[in-house]
C-alpha positions in Angstrom: 95.6 115.5 131.6 93.1 117.2 129.3 95.7 119.7 128.3 98.1 117.0 127.2 95.4 115.2 125.2 94.4 118.6 123.7 98.0 119.3 122.6 98.5 115.9 121.1 95.3 115.9 119.1 95.9 119.5 118.1 99.4 118.7 116.9 98.1 115.8 114.8 95.4 118.0 113.3 98.1 120.6 112.8 100.2 118.1 110.8 97.2 117.3 108.7 96.6 121.0 108.1 100.2 121.4 106.9 99.7 118.5 104.5 96.5 120.0 103.2 98.2 123.4 102.7 101.2 121.7 101.1 103.5 123.9 103.1 106.5 122.0 104.3 108.8 125.0 104.7 109.3 124.4 108.5 107.1 121.5 109.7 107.6 122.2 113.5 106.7 125.9 113.2 103.7 124.9 111.1 102.5 122.5 113.7 102.9 125.1 116.5 101.0 127.6 114.4 98.3 125.0 113.8 98.0 124.2 117.5 97.5 127.9 118.2 94.9 127.9 115.3 93.2 124.9 116.9 93.1 126.8 120.3 91.6 129.9 118.6 89.1 127.8 116.7 87.8 126.6 120.1 87.0 130.2 121.0 85.9 131.7 117.7 84.6 128.9 115.4 83.0 126.6 117.9 80.2 129.0 118.9 79.6 129.8 115.2 79.1 126.2 114.2 77.6 125.3 117.6 80.2 122.5 118.2 82.2 121.9 121.3 86.0 122.0 121.4 88.3 119.0 121.3 88.8 119.8 125.0 85.2 118.8 125.6 85.1 115.7 123.5 87.1 114.4 120.6 84.5 113.8 117.9 84.5 114.3 114.2 82.7 117.7 114.3 85.2 119.0 116.9 88.1 117.8 115.0 86.8 119.4 111.8 86.4 122.8 113.5 89.9 122.4 114.9 91.2 121.6 111.4 89.5 124.6 109.9 91.0 126.9 112.5 94.4 125.4 111.9 94.1 125.9 108.1 92.9 129.5 108.5 95.7 130.5 110.8 98.3 128.7 108.6 97.0 130.6 105.6 97.3 133.9 107.4 100.8 133.1 108.5 101.7 132.1 105.0 100.5 135.4 103.6 102.8 137.3 106.0 105.7 135.0 105.2 105.4 135.7 101.5 105.1 139.4 102.1 108.4 139.4 104.0 110.6 137.8 101.5 
């Protein structure tokens, strides 16, 4: 059950991240990348900011850390996309 809630919230935050990045090239792929970014944010950014993950509790600080992780990973993926083509 927690995994389903995590994925839904991460997908919504991923959509917000794609809107912030103004990258609508492929919305579904961007949301998947953002979900992965949210997952990685839980492991790398949460300890830095001393905030739990959205798996622990869905609060404003956890959603902001998740959003930050999504934006960072989307930016990294966009750099590689531009370098390819």
